[in-house]
C-alpha positions in Angstrom: 80.2 -137.8 -12.7 79.4 -137.4 -16.6 76.1 -137.5 -18.4 76.6 -140.9 -20.1 79.2 -142.5 -17.5 79.2 -142.4 -13.8 82.7 -142.0 -12.4 84.9 -140.1 -9.9 88.5 -140.3 -8.9 87.9 -141.6 -5.4 85.6 -144.4 -6.4 88.0 -145.4 -9.3 91.0 -145.3 -6.8 89.2 -147.3 -4.2 87.9 -150.1 -6.8 91.4 -150.5 -8.2 93.2 -150.9 -4.6 90.4 -153.1 -3.5 90.7 -155.5 -6.3 94.5 -155.7 -6.2 94.4 -156.4 -2.5 91.8 -159.2 -3.3 93.9 -160.7 -6.1 97.2 -160.6 -3.9 95.5 -161.6 -0.6 97.5 -158.9 1.1 96.8 -155.5 2.7 99.0 -153.1 0.4 100.6 -150.3 2.8 101.2 -146.9 1.6 104.7 -146.9 -0.3 104.3 -150.5 -1.5 105.2 -150.3 -5.2 102.1 -152.3 -6.2 100.0 -149.7 -4.5 102.1 -146.9 -6.2 101.4 -148.4 -9.5 97.7 -148.9 -8.8 97.4 -145.2 -7.8 99.1 -144.2 -11.0 96.4 -146.3 -12.9 93.9 -144.1 -11.1 94.7 -141.1 -13.0 94.9 -143.1 -16.4 91.6 -144.7 -15.8 90.0 -141.4 -15.0 91.5 -139.8 -18.2 90.0 -142.9 -20.3 86.6 -142.5 -18.8 86.7 -138.5 -19.4 87.6 -139.0 -23.0 84.9 -141.6 -23.5 82.3 -139.4 -21.8 83.4 -136.5 -24.2 83.3 -138.6 -27.4 79.7 -139.6 -26.3 78.6 -136.1 -25.6 79.9 -134.7 -28.9 77.4 -136.8 -30.8 74.8 -134.3 -29.6 74.7 -130.7 -31.0 74.9 -128.9 -27.8 78.3 -130.2 -27.1 79.7 -131.1 -30.5 82.8 -128.9 -31.7 85.2 -128.5 -34.4 85.2 -131.3 -37.1 82.5 -133.1 -35.4 80.1 -130.2 -35.4 81.1 -129.8 -39.2 79.9 -133.4 -39.7 76.6 -132.8 -37.8 76.1 -129.6 -40.1 76.6 -131.7 -43.2 73.5 -134.0 -42.2 71.5 -130.9 -42.9 73.4 -129.3 -45.8 74.8 -126.6 -43.4 78.4 -125.7 -44.0 80.6 -123.6 -42.0 81.1 -120.2 -43.4 84.8 -120.1 -44.3 87.6 -117.4 -43.6 88.1 -114.9 -46.3 91.1 -112.8 -47.2 91.3 -108.9 -46.7 91.7 -106.7 -49.7 92.8 -103.1 -50.6 93.9 -100.9 -53.1 97.7 -100.7 -53.7 99.5 -97.6 -55.4 102.6 -98.2 -57.2 104.7 -95.2 -57.9 107.8 -94.6 -60.2 110.3 -91.8 -59.3 109.5 -90.0 -62.6 107.4 -90.3 -65.7 109.2 -92.2 -68.6 108.3 -92.2 -72.4 107.1 -96.0 -72.4 104.5 -98.1 -70.3 105.7 -99.9 -67.2 103.9 -103.0 -65.9 103.7 -104.0 -62.3 103.0 -107.9 -62.9 100.1 -109.7 -61.3 101.2 -111.4 -58.0 103.6 -108.6 -57.0 103.9 -108.9 -53.4 103.7 -105.7 -51.1 103.7 -105.8 -47.2 103.9 -103.9 -44.0 107.3 -103.6 -42.3 106.3 -106.4 -40.0 105.3 -108.9 -42.9 101.6 -108.7 -43.5 101.6 -109.2 -47.3 99.2 -108.6 -50.0 99.6 -109.3 -53.8 98.3 -107.7 -56.9 95.2 -109.3 -58.5 96.0 -108.4 -62.0 98.8 -106.9 -64.2 98.8 -103.0 -63.6 100.4 -100.5 -66.2 101.8 -97.3 -65.4 101.2 -95.5 -68.9 103.8 -93.6 -70.5 104.0 -90.1 -69.0 102.5 -91.3 -65.9 104.0 -92.0 -62.4 101.6 -94.2 -60.5 99.0 -96.8 -61.1 96.3 -98.4 -58.7 95.6 -102.0 -58.3 93.6 -104.3 -56.3 95.5 -106.3 -53.9 94.5 -109.4 -51.7 96.1 -110.5 -48.6 98.4 -113.5 -48.6 96.4 -115.4 -46.0 92.8 -115.2 -44.7 91.7 -113.8 -41.4 90.9 -110.4 -39.8 94.6 -109.8 -38.7 94.9 -108.0 -42.1 92.0 -105.5 -41.6 92.4 -102.1 -40.3 95.8 -101.3 -41.8 95.5 -97.4 -42.4 96.5 -95.7 -45.6 100.3 -96.2 -46.2 100.8 -99.1 -43.9 101.5 -101.6 -46.7 104.7 -99.8 -48.1 107.3 -102.5 -48.8 107.7 -104.2 -52.2 108.7 -107.7 -51.6 108.9 -108.8 -55.2 111.7 -107.9 -57.6 110.7 -105.4 -60.1 112.8 -104.3 -63.1 112.6 -100.7 -62.1 112.6 -98.5 -58.9 109.3 -98.0 -57.4 107.3 -97.4 -54.1 104.2 -98.6 -53.0 101.4 -97.8 -50.4 97.9 -98.9 -49.9 95.1 -96.4 -50.6 92.4 -96.6 -47.9 92.2 -98.9 -44.9 92.3 -102.7 -45.7 89.3 -104.6 -45.1 87.0 -107.7 -45.7 89.2 -110.2 -43.8 87.2 -112.7 -41.8 88.3 -115.5 -39.5 85.6 -118.0 -40.5 82.5 -118.9 -38.5 83.4 -120.1 -35.0 81.4 -122.7 -33.3 80.4 -120.1 -30.6 81.4 -116.5 -30.0 81.1 -115.4 -26.4 77.8 -117.0 -25.9 76.3 -116.3 -29.2 75.8 -119.5 -30.9 76.6 -119.0 -34.4 77.5 -122.1 -36.5 75.9 -124.2 -33.9 72.7 -122.1 -34.0 72.5 -122.2 -37.9 72.7 -126.0 -37.7 69.8 -126.1 -35.3 67.8 -123.7 -37.6 68.7 -125.9 -40.8 66.9 -128.8 -39.3 63.9 -126.7 -40.0 65.0 -125.7 -43.6 65.4 -129.2 -44.9 61.9 -129.1 -45.9 60.0 -126.4 -47.9 57.1 -125.8 -45.6 57.6 -122.1 -45.6 58.2 -121.6 -41.9 59.7 -118.5 -40.4 62.6 -120.5 -39.2 63.3 -122.1 -42.5 63.5 -118.8 -44.2 65.6 -117.3 -41.4 68.1 -120.3 -41.8 68.3 -120.1 -45.5 69.0 -116.2 -45.4 71.5 -116.5 -42.5 73.6 -118.9 -44.7 73.4 -116.8 -47.8 75.8 -114.1 -46.5 78.4 -114.1 -43.8 77.7 -110.5 -42.9 74.0 -110.9 -41.9 73.6 -109.9 -38.3 69.8 -110.5 -38.1 66.8 -111.6 -40.2 63.2 -111.0 -39.6 60.2 -112.7 -41.2 57.0 -110.9 -40.0 53.6 -112.2 -39.9 51.6 -110.9 -42.8 47.7 -110.5 -43.7 48.5 -111.3 -47.5 48.3 -115.1 -48.2 51.6 -116.5 -49.5 53.5 -113.2 -49.3 56.8 -113.6 -47.5 58.8 -110.6 -46.6 62.5 -111.2 -45.2 64.3 -108.2 -43.8 68.0 -108.4 -43.1 70.4 -106.2 -41.6 74.3 -106.3 -41.8 76.7 -106.3 -38.5 77.0 -102.9 -37.0 73.4 -102.1 -38.4 74.7 -101.3 -42.0 72.7 -102.1 -45.0 73.5 -104.5 -47.9 74.0 -103.2 -51.4 71.8 -104.2 -54.4 74.0 -107.1 -55.3 74.0 -108.5 -52.0 70.3 -108.1 -51.5 70.1 -109.9 -54.8 72.4 -112.9 -53.7 70.3 -113.5 -50.7 66.8 -113.1 -52.7 68.4 -115.9 -55.0 69.0 -118.1 -52.1 65.5 -117.7 -50.5 63.6 -117.8 -53.8 65.4 -121.1 -55.3 63.0 -123.7 -56.6 64.3 -126.3 -54.2 63.7 -123.9 -51.2 60.7 -121.7 -52.0 57.3 -123.6 -51.4 55.2 -123.3 -54.6 53.0 -120.3 -54.6 55.1 -118.1 -52.1 56.0 -114.7 -53.2 59.5 -114.1 -51.6 60.9 -110.7 -51.2 64.0 -109.8 -49.5 64.6 -106.1 -48.3 66.9 -104.3 -46.1 65.5 -103.4 -42.9 64.7 -99.5 -42.6 66.9 -97.7 -40.3 65.5 -95.4 -37.6 68.3 -93.0 -36.5 68.9 -92.1 -32.9 71.9 -90.4 -31.1 73.7 -91.2 -28.1 74.5 -88.5 -25.7 75.6 -89.7 -22.3 77.5 -88.2 -19.3 78.7 -90.2 -16.1 81.1 -89.6 -13.1 83.5 -92.0 -11.8 86.3 -92.0 -9.0 89.1 -90.0 -9.4 91.4 -93.0 -8.5 89.7 -95.2 -11.2 89.2 -92.6 -13.9 91.6 -94.0 -16.6 90.2 -97.7 -15.9 86.5 -96.5 -16.0 86.8 -94.1 -19.1 88.6 -97.2 -21.1 85.8 -99.6 -19.9 83.0 -97.1 -21.1 84.5 -95.4 -24.0 87.4 -97.7 -25.3 87.3 -100.3 -28.0 84.8 -102.9 -27.0 83.7 -100.8 -24.1 80.1 -100.1 -22.8 79.3 -97.8 -25.6 80.5 -100.2 -28.4 78.6 -103.0 -26.6 75.4 -101.0 -26.6 75.7 -100.0 -30.1 76.2 -103.6 -31.2 73.1 -104.7 -29.1 70.9 -101.8 -30.1 71.9 -101.6 -33.8 72.0 -105.4 -35.0 68.5 -106.7 -34.1 65.6 -106.0 -36.3 62.5 -104.8 -34.5 64.3 -104.2 -31.1 63.1 -100.9 -29.6 65.5 -98.1 -28.6 66.3 -98.7 -25.0 68.2 -96.1 -23.1 68.3 -98.1 -20.0 70.2 -100.7 -21.5 72.9 -98.1 -22.1 72.6 -96.9 -18.6 73.0 -100.3 -17.3 76.3 -101.1 -19.4 77.9 -97.7 -18.3 77.0 -98.5 -14.7 78.5 -102.1 -15.1 81.7 -100.5 -16.5 82.4 -98.6 -13.2 80.5 -95.4 -13.5 79.1 -93.9 -10.3 76.4 -92.0 -11.8 74.9 -91.9 -15.5 72.8 -89.6 -17.2 71.5 -90.4 -20.6 70.2 -87.3 -22.5 69.5 -89.4 -25.6 68.2 -91.7 -26.9 64.8 -91.7 -25.6 62.8 -95.0 -25.3 60.9 -95.6 -28.6 59.6 -98.4 -30.7 61.1 -99.2 -34.3 58.5 -101.1 -35.8 58.4 -104.1 -38.1 61.0 -104.2 -40.6 63.0 -101.3 -38.8 66.2 -101.5 -37.0 67.7 -98.7 -34.9 70.8 -97.1 -36.2 73.2 -94.8 -34.2 74.0 -91.6 -36.2 76.2 -89.7 -33.5 77.8 -90.3 -30.3 78.8 -87.9 -27.5 80.2 -88.8 -24.2 81.7 -86.9 -21.4 82.5 -87.9 -17.9 83.7 -86.1 -14.6 86.2 -87.7 -12.0 85.0 -86.9 -8.6 
């Protein structure tokens, strides 16, 4: 049974068989080819009604997805944040210095051995008497797949050069994003911004409108806080990046420009965007686990995406969230630990415009 249509397989089946028997004036036994055809029609009709139900539900923000969700966002001037390409610094090296300048053309392609390619953003010249030059490179395609390639991973020259050379990336590649999904493991991203954008279409100066505008201004924003102030017309907007990181001056200026635009800011509002102030804390936790489960529990607690990572994301990406060691303990228990001791952090408030930021992590365990 759906929200808009009432249907189920048995009701459809019985209705088709009943109407067919009435039309023929016969009772159709099992195996009769007409009954077999009617039973096949049950699955077809169920699929049609299910599709109609889905189409109707997608007109609602809660159920819309993909291009339909994009269209709903357009109604409020809210566009999906697109995917971005990763970048890196590529160092091209020739075997020995020569007496003339050598140019690596813009668009020269270098890749990892398995084909993740980057191209140079501009011409790069190895000066006479030098053996190498560094140049910015951009991934051939958008997406996070191109992130995290450590120094030296991009080491194959795919373009023809008129001289012998080698290449290697300097530093780890980063900056690639997959674009904003409809939802992400229960955290409604684009869908939530559309909901907030409904409050941002006027310039009434509400908290939700400023939060919506700030979140749309930069894809790296993890949280926004607009606190109540005693000063009339003054608006402070605190922001924090994913992982509890802070924005640089240019990024803050970009968010400020979005929130302070003439067609956004109510006349008389004095708007200021700031980085959240970080309150440092450390993690020192020990736990025990069954010897038979040691490998699995250690991975679930200390591995990538495990309990420790989950706690840091939860704790460090929400402005004004007090430091809560109980949350850390609960996550480690949920990962399979039998006992948990949290030496630090201690419970503490962080205050308005502040965000907790972990400075060090120490984890130990004992198999029993």
